[in-house]
C-alpha positions as CSV (number, residue, x, y, z in Angstrom):
1,M,-55.9,-199.6,17.2
2,T,-53.7,-197.4,19.8
3,S,-53.4,-198.9,23.0
4,I,-52.7,-196.2,25.6
5,K,-50.8,-197.5,28.7
6,L,-50.2,-195.5,31.9
7,N,-47.3,-195.7,34.0
8,S,-47.9,-195.3,37.8
9,R,-47.1,-191.8,38.0
10,S,-49.6,-190.9,35.2
11,L,-52.2,-192.9,36.9
12,K,-51.7,-191.1,40.5
13,S,-52.0,-187.6,38.6
14,L,-55.2,-189.2,36.9
15,L,-56.8,-190.0,40.3
16,A,-55.4,-186.7,41.9
17,I,-57.6,-184.6,39.1
18,V,-60.7,-186.5,39.6
19,S,-60.6,-186.0,43.4
20,L,-59.8,-182.7,43.0
21,A,-63.0,-182.3,40.7
22,G,-64.7,-184.2,43.2
23,T,-63.9,-181.8,45.9
24,F,-64.9,-178.7,44.0
25,L,-68.3,-180.1,42.7
26,A,-68.9,-181.2,46.7
27,G,-68.4,-177.7,47.8
28,C,-70.8,-176.1,45.5
29,D,-73.7,-177.4,48.1
30,S,-71.8,-175.5,50.8
31,L,-71.1,-172.0,49.2
32,P,-72.0,-169.2,51.0
33,G,-75.5,-168.3,50.8
34,R,-76.8,-171.4,49.3
35,P,-79.9,-172.3,51.3
36,T,-79.9,-175.8,53.1
37,Q,-82.7,-178.3,52.7
38,A,-84.1,-177.3,55.8
39,E,-84.4,-173.6,54.4
40,L,-85.8,-174.6,50.9
41,P,-89.8,-173.9,51.0
42,L,-92.1,-176.9,51.0
43,R,-94.0,-177.6,47.9
44,P,-97.9,-176.6,48.6
45,S,-99.2,-180.2,48.5
46,N,-96.6,-180.9,51.6
47,V,-97.8,-178.4,54.1
48,T,-99.2,-179.9,57.1
49,D,-99.0,-177.1,60.0
50,F,-102.9,-175.9,60.4
51,A,-102.1,-172.5,61.1
52,T,-100.4,-172.3,57.7
53,L,-103.2,-174.3,56.0
54,Y,-105.8,-172.1,57.3
55,G,-103.9,-168.6,56.8
56,E,-103.3,-169.5,53.5
57,N,-106.9,-170.9,52.4
58,C,-109.4,-169.8,54.7
59,A,-108.3,-166.7,56.6
60,G,-109.1,-164.5,53.6
61,C,-113.1,-164.9,53.9
62,H,-113.5,-166.8,57.6
63,G,-111.0,-164.4,59.4
64,A,-107.7,-164.6,60.8
65,D,-108.8,-166.1,63.9
66,G,-112.1,-167.8,62.7
67,K,-114.2,-164.7,63.1
68,S,-115.1,-161.2,61.7
69,G,-114.4,-162.4,58.1
70,A,-116.9,-161.9,55.4
71,A,-118.1,-165.4,55.6
72,I,-119.4,-167.7,58.3
73,A,-117.2,-167.7,61.6
74,M,-115.5,-170.9,62.3
75,N,-114.8,-169.7,65.7
76,N,-118.7,-170.4,66.5
77,P,-119.4,-173.5,68.8
78,V,-122.8,-173.5,67.8
79,Y,-121.9,-173.7,64.0
80,L,-119.6,-176.6,64.8
81,A,-121.8,-178.4,66.5
82,I,-124.5,-178.8,64.1
83,I,-122.5,-179.5,61.3
84,D,-121.1,-182.9,60.8
85,D,-117.6,-184.0,59.5
86,A,-119.3,-185.4,56.2
87,S,-121.1,-181.8,55.3
88,M,-117.8,-179.7,56.3
89,R,-115.3,-182.0,54.5
90,R,-118.0,-181.7,51.5
91,V,-118.1,-177.8,51.6
92,I,-114.4,-177.9,52.0
93,A,-113.6,-180.2,49.0
94,N,-116.3,-179.2,46.6
95,G,-117.3,-175.6,47.4
96,S,-120.7,-174.5,47.9
97,P,-123.0,-173.9,44.7
98,G,-124.7,-170.7,44.8
99,T,-122.3,-169.2,47.0
100,A,-118.5,-167.5,46.7
101,M,-117.2,-170.5,48.4
102,P,-114.9,-172.0,45.9
103,P,-113.9,-175.9,45.9
104,F,-110.3,-176.8,47.5
105,A,-109.9,-180.3,46.9
106,Q,-107.4,-181.1,44.0
107,S,-110.1,-183.5,42.5
108,A,-112.5,-180.5,42.2
109,G,-109.5,-178.2,40.7
110,G,-108.4,-176.9,44.2
111,P,-105.0,-176.8,45.8
112,L,-105.3,-179.0,48.8
113,T,-104.7,-182.8,48.9
114,D,-107.4,-185.0,50.9
115,R,-105.1,-185.6,53.8
116,Q,-104.9,-181.3,53.8
117,I,-108.5,-181.1,53.9
118,D,-108.6,-183.5,57.0
119,L,-106.0,-181.7,58.7
120,L,-108.1,-178.4,58.2
121,M,-111.1,-180.2,59.8
122,R,-109.4,-181.3,62.7
123,G,-107.6,-178.2,63.2
124,I,-111.0,-175.6,63.0
125,R,-112.6,-178.5,65.6
126,K,-109.6,-178.4,67.8
127,S,-109.1,-174.6,67.9
128,W,-112.6,-173.7,68.1
129,T,-115.2,-176.2,69.4
130,G,-116.8,-174.8,72.7
131,A,-118.2,-176.1,75.5
132,P,-120.4,-179.4,75.0
133,G,-124.0,-178.4,74.7
134,A,-123.4,-175.0,72.9
135,A,-126.1,-176.5,70.3
136,E,-128.4,-178.2,72.6
137,G,-131.8,-178.5,70.9
138,A,-130.5,-176.4,67.7
139,P,-132.8,-177.2,64.7
140,P,-130.6,-179.4,62.5
141,Y,-128.5,-178.4,59.9
142,F,-130.3,-179.7,56.9
143,S,-133.8,-179.7,56.2
144,S,-135.4,-182.2,53.6
145,T,-138.5,-180.1,53.7
146,A,-139.0,-176.8,52.2
147,G,-140.5,-174.0,54.5
148,D,-143.7,-171.6,54.2
149,S,-142.8,-168.1,53.1
150,S,-145.8,-167.1,54.1
151,R,-145.3,-168.1,57.4
152,G,-142.1,-167.2,57.2
153,A,-143.0,-163.6,57.0
154,Q,-144.4,-163.4,60.4
155,V,-141.4,-165.3,61.9
156,Y,-139.2,-162.5,60.3
157,A,-141.3,-159.7,61.6
158,T,-141.2,-160.9,65.2
159,S,-137.5,-162.4,65.4
160,C,-135.5,-160.4,62.7
161,Q,-137.5,-157.1,61.8
162,S,-136.1,-154.8,65.0
163,C,-132.6,-155.2,63.6
164,H,-132.9,-155.7,59.8
165,G,-135.9,-153.1,59.3
166,P,-139.5,-153.8,57.8
167,D,-139.1,-156.0,54.7
168,G,-135.5,-157.0,55.4
169,R,-134.5,-153.6,54.0
170,G,-132.1,-152.6,56.8
171,G,-132.4,-151.0,60.3
172,S,-129.6,-151.3,63.2
173,A,-128.2,-153.9,61.2
174,G,-127.8,-154.4,57.2
175,S,-130.3,-155.2,54.6
176,I,-131.0,-158.7,54.0
177,E,-133.2,-158.4,51.0
178,D,-130.5,-156.8,48.8
179,A,-130.5,-158.4,45.7
180,S,-126.2,-158.6,45.4
181,Y,-126.4,-160.3,48.7
182,L,-128.8,-162.9,48.1
183,S,-127.7,-163.8,44.6
184,L,-124.1,-164.8,46.4
185,I,-125.7,-167.1,49.0
186,S,-127.6,-170.2,49.0
187,N,-130.4,-171.1,51.1
188,Q,-128.5,-173.5,53.2
189,Y,-126.3,-170.5,53.9
190,L,-129.2,-168.5,55.3
191,R,-130.3,-171.7,57.1
192,T,-126.8,-171.8,58.9
193,I,-127.0,-168.0,59.9
194,V,-130.5,-168.1,61.3
195,I,-129.2,-171.3,63.4
196,A,-125.8,-170.5,64.5
197,G,-125.8,-166.8,64.1
198,R,-122.9,-164.5,63.7
199,P,-121.8,-164.0,67.3
200,D,-118.5,-162.5,65.7
201,I,-120.7,-159.6,64.6
202,G,-123.8,-159.5,67.1
203,H,-125.7,-161.5,65.2
204,P,-127.8,-164.2,67.8
205,D,-128.4,-167.7,67.2
206,W,-131.7,-169.3,67.0
207,K,-132.2,-169.2,70.7
208,H,-131.1,-165.7,71.5
209,D,-133.1,-163.7,69.0
210,V,-134.8,-160.9,70.0
211,S,-138.4,-162.8,70.6
212,G,-137.1,-164.1,73.5
213,Q,-138.1,-167.9,72.4
214,P,-135.9,-170.2,70.6
215,L,-136.7,-170.7,67.0
216,T,-138.3,-174.0,66.1
217,P,-137.0,-176.4,63.3
218,E,-140.0,-175.2,61.3
219,Q,-139.7,-171.5,61.7
220,V,-136.1,-171.7,60.8
221,S,-137.3,-173.1,57.5
222,D,-140.3,-170.9,57.2
223,V,-138.2,-167.5,57.3
224,V,-135.4,-169.3,55.3
225,A,-138.1,-169.8,52.3
226,W,-139.4,-166.2,53.4
227,L,-135.6,-164.8,52.8
228,A,-135.2,-166.9,49.5
229,S,-138.3,-165.6,48.2
230,K,-136.6,-162.1,48.0
231,R,-133.5,-163.4,45.8
232,P,-133.9,-162.0,42.2
233,P,-134.4,-164.6,39.4
234,P,-131.2,-165.5,37.8
235,P,-130.6,-163.7,34.2
236,L,-131.9,-165.1,31.3
237,A,-129.0,-166.8,28.7
238,Q,-128.7,-164.4,25.6
239,S,-128.9,-166.0,22.5
240,N,-126.9,-165.0,19.7
């Protein structure tokens, strides 16, 4: 076995080389154009800014300012008053079956953590909840009993027909018996729109319809049943 002995000069030279190499390696972190840690983008699961979360996950359907999107407005005090936190969380996390609303919770295949969903809920309520009493006397968000479509036809004729036309086929407002439209929304969505309206596009809520009389909970359920009766049956599964 060969023994290697370093004299003091050789040892000093080796230490100098190691020190110089360390300096070069450390300098790599400060090369021109190299981003700092603060400039590196956050992992999607680490985003906690409400505006970013809403803009990237919700604005495409619900509008940049919580209104004027294809889906129900978040910037609607009546809607925010009738839906409780548990229901809102369930819709965000698990989506809404029968509609175009997908699940956003990671546990359901979506991109958001539980914390991010909580941040979204708090941000929506903080940004757009209106004055107290906006939904005073409103029918409940859910109904455990089905309405009567025959009675609903009369409710529609009295409260909705002047805008949506006879039998829902369109008037000054769009058709609401369109098969494609009804196939993309659920009965709960219909109920929510009847109660909360779409003030961002001129659709009145339950107490400001053209009849001048607020709709009762029974009337809301009945007109929803009538609207649902216009929905085409799902296509039959094809067998091989």
